[in-house]
C-alpha positions in Angstrom: -31.4 30.9 52.6 -29.5 30.3 55.7 -26.6 32.7 56.9 -24.2 29.8 55.8 -25.7 29.1 52.3 -25.5 33.0 51.8 -21.8 32.9 52.9 -21.0 30.4 50.0 -23.1 32.5 47.5 -21.2 35.5 48.3 -18.0 33.9 48.2 -18.7 32.5 44.7 -20.0 35.8 43.6 -16.8 37.6 44.4 -14.3 35.3 42.7 -12.3 37.2 40.2 -13.1 35.9 36.4 -16.3 34.2 37.3 -19.1 36.6 36.5 -22.7 36.0 36.9 -23.3 33.7 33.9 -20.6 31.3 34.8 -21.5 31.3 38.5 -25.0 30.1 37.5 -23.6 27.3 35.2 -21.5 26.1 37.9 -24.3 26.3 40.5 -26.5 24.4 37.9 -24.1 21.6 37.6 -23.1 21.3 41.2 -26.5 22.1 42.9 -25.3 24.9 45.0 -22.7 27.7 45.6 -21.4 25.4 48.7 -21.1 22.2 46.3 -19.3 24.4 43.8 -16.6 25.6 46.3 -16.1 22.1 47.6 -16.1 20.2 44.4 -12.9 18.7 42.9 -11.1 21.0 40.4 -10.9 18.0 38.0 -14.6 17.7 37.6 -15.3 21.4 37.3 -13.0 21.3 34.2 -15.0 18.9 32.6 -17.8 21.3 32.5 -18.4 22.9 29.0 -16.8 26.2 28.9 -15.1 26.0 32.1 -11.2 26.3 31.9 -8.2 26.6 34.2 -8.2 30.2 33.8 -11.8 30.7 34.7 -11.5 28.9 38.1 -8.2 30.2 39.0 -8.3 31.4 42.5 -11.9 29.6 43.1 -10.5 27.5 46.2 -8.8 30.4 47.9 -10.2 30.6 51.3 -10.0 34.3 51.2 -13.3 34.4 49.4 -15.2 32.8 52.4 -13.4 35.0 54.9 -14.5 38.1 52.8 -18.1 36.6 52.5 -18.3 36.3 56.4 -17.1 40.1 56.6 -19.6 41.1 54.1 -22.5 39.2 55.8 -21.7 41.2 59.0 -22.2 44.5 57.0 -25.4 43.2 55.4 -26.7 42.4 59.0 -25.2 45.5 60.7 -27.0 47.7 58.0 -30.5 45.8 57.7 -29.8 45.1 53.9 -32.0 42.5 52.3 -30.4 40.0 49.9 -32.0 38.2 47.1 -30.8 34.8 45.8 -31.4 34.2 42.1 -33.6 31.2 42.7 -35.6 32.7 45.4 -39.3 34.0 44.8 -38.1 37.3 46.2 -35.6 37.8 43.5 -37.2 40.1 40.6 -39.2 38.1 38.3 -37.9 39.8 35.1 -34.5 39.8 36.2 -34.6 36.1 36.8 -34.9 35.6 33.0 -31.5 37.3 32.3 -28.6 35.1 32.3 -26.1 37.5 33.5 -28.4 38.7 36.3 -26.4 38.8 39.6 -26.8 35.5 41.7 -27.0 37.9 44.7 -28.8 41.2 44.7 -28.7 43.6 47.6 -31.6 45.9 48.6 -32.3 48.7 50.8 -35.4 50.4 51.4 -39.1 49.1 51.0 -39.3 47.6 47.5 -42.4 45.6 46.5 -42.4 44.9 42.9 -44.7 41.8 42.9 -47.7 42.3 40.4 -46.4 45.7 39.5 -45.6 47.2 35.9 -42.1 48.1 36.0 -40.4 50.6 33.4 -37.1 52.1 33.4 -36.4 55.6 32.4 -32.8 56.7 31.5 -30.9 59.5 29.4 -28.3 62.0 29.5 -26.8 63.5 32.5 -26.9 66.7 30.6 -30.6 66.8 30.2 -32.2 69.9 28.8 -35.2 71.8 29.8 -37.4 70.2 27.2 -36.2 66.8 28.3 -36.9 67.6 32.0 -40.6 68.7 31.0 -41.1 65.7 28.9 -39.8 63.3 31.5 -41.8 64.8 34.3 -44.8 64.9 32.1 -44.4 61.1 31.2 -44.3 60.1 34.8 -47.4 62.3 35.6 -49.1 60.7 32.6 -48.2 57.1 33.6 -49.0 57.5 37.4 -52.7 56.2 37.0 -51.2 52.9 35.9 -49.0 52.9 39.2 -45.8 51.5 37.4 -42.5 51.3 39.3 -39.9 53.8 38.0 -36.4 52.3 37.9 -33.3 54.4 36.9 -29.7 54.8 37.9 -30.0 57.7 40.6 -27.4 59.7 38.6 -27.4 63.4 37.6 -29.9 64.5 34.9 -32.6 62.2 33.5 -32.4 59.6 36.3 -32.8 61.7 39.2 -35.5 63.8 37.3 -37.4 60.6 36.9 -37.1 59.3 40.3 -38.1 62.7 41.9 -41.1 62.7 39.5 -42.1 59.2 40.8 -41.8 60.4 44.4 -43.9 63.5 43.6 -46.7 61.1 42.1 -46.6 58.7 45.0 -45.0 55.9 42.8 -42.4 53.4 43.5 -39.0 54.0 42.3 -35.8 51.9 42.4 -32.3 53.2 42.0 -29.7 50.9 40.6 -26.2 51.6 42.1 -23.0 51.3 40.8 -21.2 50.8 44.2 -22.0 49.1 47.4 -24.7 50.3 49.8 -22.2 51.8 52.2 -21.9 54.9 49.8 -23.8 57.0 47.5 -22.7 58.5 44.1 -23.2 61.3 43.3 -22.9 62.5 46.9 -25.2 65.5 46.3 -28.0 63.2 45.7 -27.7 62.1 49.2 -30.7 64.2 50.2 -32.8 62.4 48.0 -32.2 58.9 49.4 -34.9 59.2 52.5 -37.4 59.7 49.8 -36.3 57.0 47.5 -36.3 54.6 50.3 -39.8 55.7 51.4 -41.1 55.2 47.9 -39.1 51.8 47.1 -35.4 51.8 47.4 -32.1 50.6 45.8 -30.7 47.7 44.3 -26.9 46.7 43.7 -24.9 43.5 43.2 -21.5 45.2 44.3 -20.2 44.8 47.6 -19.3 47.5 50.4 -15.7 46.6 49.7 -15.7 47.0 45.9 -13.8 49.9 44.7 -15.6 52.8 42.9 -15.0 52.5 39.3 -16.7 54.2 36.2 -16.9 50.7 34.4 -19.4 49.6 37.2 -21.9 52.0 35.6 -22.2 49.7 32.5 -22.4 46.5 34.6 -25.1 48.3 36.6 -27.0 49.2 33.4 -28.0 45.3 33.0 -29.9 45.5 36.1 -31.7 48.6 35.0 -32.6 46.7 31.9 -33.3 43.5 33.1 -36.0 44.5 35.9 -38.2 46.4 33.5 -40.7 45.5 30.7 -39.6 48.6 28.8 -36.6 51.1 28.9 -37.3 54.6 27.8 -34.6 56.8 26.8 -35.4 60.4 27.1 -32.4 62.5 25.7 -29.0 61.0 24.8 -25.8 62.3 22.9 -24.3 60.0 20.2 -22.7 57.8 22.9 -23.7 57.4 26.2 -24.6 54.9 28.9 -28.3 55.0 28.3 -27.6 53.8 24.8 -25.9 50.7 26.5 -28.9 50.3 28.6 -31.2 50.1 25.5 -28.9 47.6 23.8 -29.0 45.5 26.8 -32.8 45.8 26.8 -33.0 44.9 23.5 -30.8 41.8 23.9 -33.4 40.8 26.6 -36.2 41.2 24.1 -37.6 44.0 26.1 -39.5 47.0 24.5 -37.3 50.2 24.0 -38.9 53.7 23.3 -36.7 56.8 22.5 -38.0 60.6 22.6 -37.1 62.0 19.1 -35.4 65.5 19.0 -34.2 68.0 16.4 -31.3 66.7 14.2 -29.4 69.9 15.0 -29.7 68.8 19.1 -26.7 67.1 20.3 -28.7 65.6 23.2 -31.0 64.0 20.7 -28.7 62.2 18.3 -28.7 59.0 20.3 -32.3 58.9 20.5 -32.9 59.7 16.8 -30.4 56.9 16.0 -32.1 54.2 18.1 -35.3 55.0 16.3 -33.6 55.3 12.9 -31.8 52.2 13.0 -35.3 50.6 14.4 -33.8 49.9 18.0 -36.5 51.6 19.7 -40.1 52.8 19.2 -40.4 56.5 18.6 -42.1 58.2 21.8 -44.0 61.3 20.9 -46.7 61.2 23.5 -46.7 59.5 27.2 -49.7 57.6 26.1 -47.8 55.7 23.5 -46.5 53.8 26.4 -49.6 52.1 27.9 -51.2 51.8 24.3 -48.0 49.7 23.0 -47.6 47.8 26.3 -51.3 47.0 26.2 -51.7 48.3 29.7 -55.2 48.9 31.0 -56.5 50.9 34.3 -58.1 48.7 36.7 -60.6 51.0 37.4 -61.6 51.1 33.6 -65.1 49.8 32.8 -64.7 50.0 28.8 -68.1 50.1 27.1 -68.4 47.6 24.3 -67.5 49.2 21.1 -70.1 48.9 18.4 -68.4 48.9 15.0 -69.9 51.7 12.9 -71.6 50.7 9.5 -69.8 52.1 6.5 -67.1 53.5 8.7 -64.6 55.7 6.5 -61.0 54.4 6.4 -58.1 56.2 5.2 -56.0 54.5 2.5 -53.3 53.3 4.8 -55.9 52.0 7.2 -57.5 50.1 4.5 -54.4 48.2 3.8 -54.1 47.2 7.5 -57.6 46.4 7.8 -57.4 43.9 4.8 -54.2 42.5 6.2 -55.8 41.8 9.7 -59.1 40.6 8.0 -56.9 38.0 6.3 -54.7 37.0 9.0 -57.0 36.9 12.1 -54.8 38.6 14.6 -51.0 39.7 14.3 -48.0 41.0 16.1 -47.4 45.1 15.8 -43.7 44.4 14.1 -45.3 41.7 11.6 -47.9 44.4 10.6 -45.5 46.8 10.0 -43.2 44.6 7.9 -45.9 43.0 5.9 -47.8 46.5 5.3 -44.6 48.2 4.5 -45.1 50.9 7.3 -42.6 52.2 10.0 -43.9 51.1 13.5 -44.3 54.7 14.8 -46.9 55.5 11.9 -48.5 52.2 12.1 -49.1 52.8 16.1 -50.9 55.9 15.2 -53.0 54.4 12.4 -54.1 51.6 14.7 -54.9 53.9 17.4 -57.3 55.8 15.0 -58.7 52.5 13.8 -59.5 51.4 17.4 -61.4 54.7 18.2 -63.3 54.1 14.9 -64.1 50.8 16.3 -62.8 48.3 13.7 -59.7 46.9 15.3 -58.6 46.2 19.0 -55.4 45.6 20.7 -54.9 42.2 22.6 -51.9 41.4 25.2 -48.5 40.9 23.8 -48.7 43.7 21.3 -51.2 41.7 19.0 -54.0 43.2 17.1 -57.3 41.8 15.4 -60.3 43.2 13.6 -63.4 43.7 15.5 
């Protein structure tokens, strides 16, 4: 888009009381941010869900003046902008109704045709949590996923440093403008991150730093990714918010279980207990349940064994799939009355025995 079009988009983005969802509604109705800001107030009030309080201050000229100043900052600092209808805007985030209308980027991000996962968790990550996180990234590295996180203490920086170590792209989603970095101690990692990906944010350089920004930032972490992985979490925490947002976007969520006595495992255990996340006990559960395949794989044709021995639970699954052709993992779990984590293991054993095979979209069928 032109500089002038971007100024109007920025101005609309920064109007108080108009969030991303409302801004998109106004743009869809009027045709463009410029048309919104030039439309008559009486006509805007006829739009369903738009009231006087919502558009209060919309026509204040200060928004355009501030947008011009922000555009200067963008140009002076070589920041890349992505408007929500452009091809450069992250595809998965495009499907999120509350995704920002303008996304800011620094670094060398290229996520076209890439698998993208987010890894989040407590800032007070334990030694075992660090070990699992590093092993997870190492194990997934042959699949070349993009690792998304929040560049915060603990789990976030562990995941992103592991991505750099294994030469994977990684994206840090920030809760502030690109004129600063938080936490400041992580400034030493910025060059590595930008050389292996970069940073996204929808905050301006003039936006005040506020802890509530982290919750808003989390929607971008969840929205970018096909799956969100929670390594460790206390009973309450930002990573649980990210997991809830990912669920609301109908994305996969995985959680690493822990001992019931461990305070940093309570959140993950609850996600699993209340069926808000798949149990993640082995890094290979990710490619298996997401149906990832290595491009270099040349899988031999699996010949189904004659008179293969099936365990009782496997027979139940086999009979169900035989009668229903192919079915979703979650549907199989419900109909066969098995928890998902147990079913996933049984299906893997049956695949190795050559009696079932996975299909895209978490579908399975009998061979």
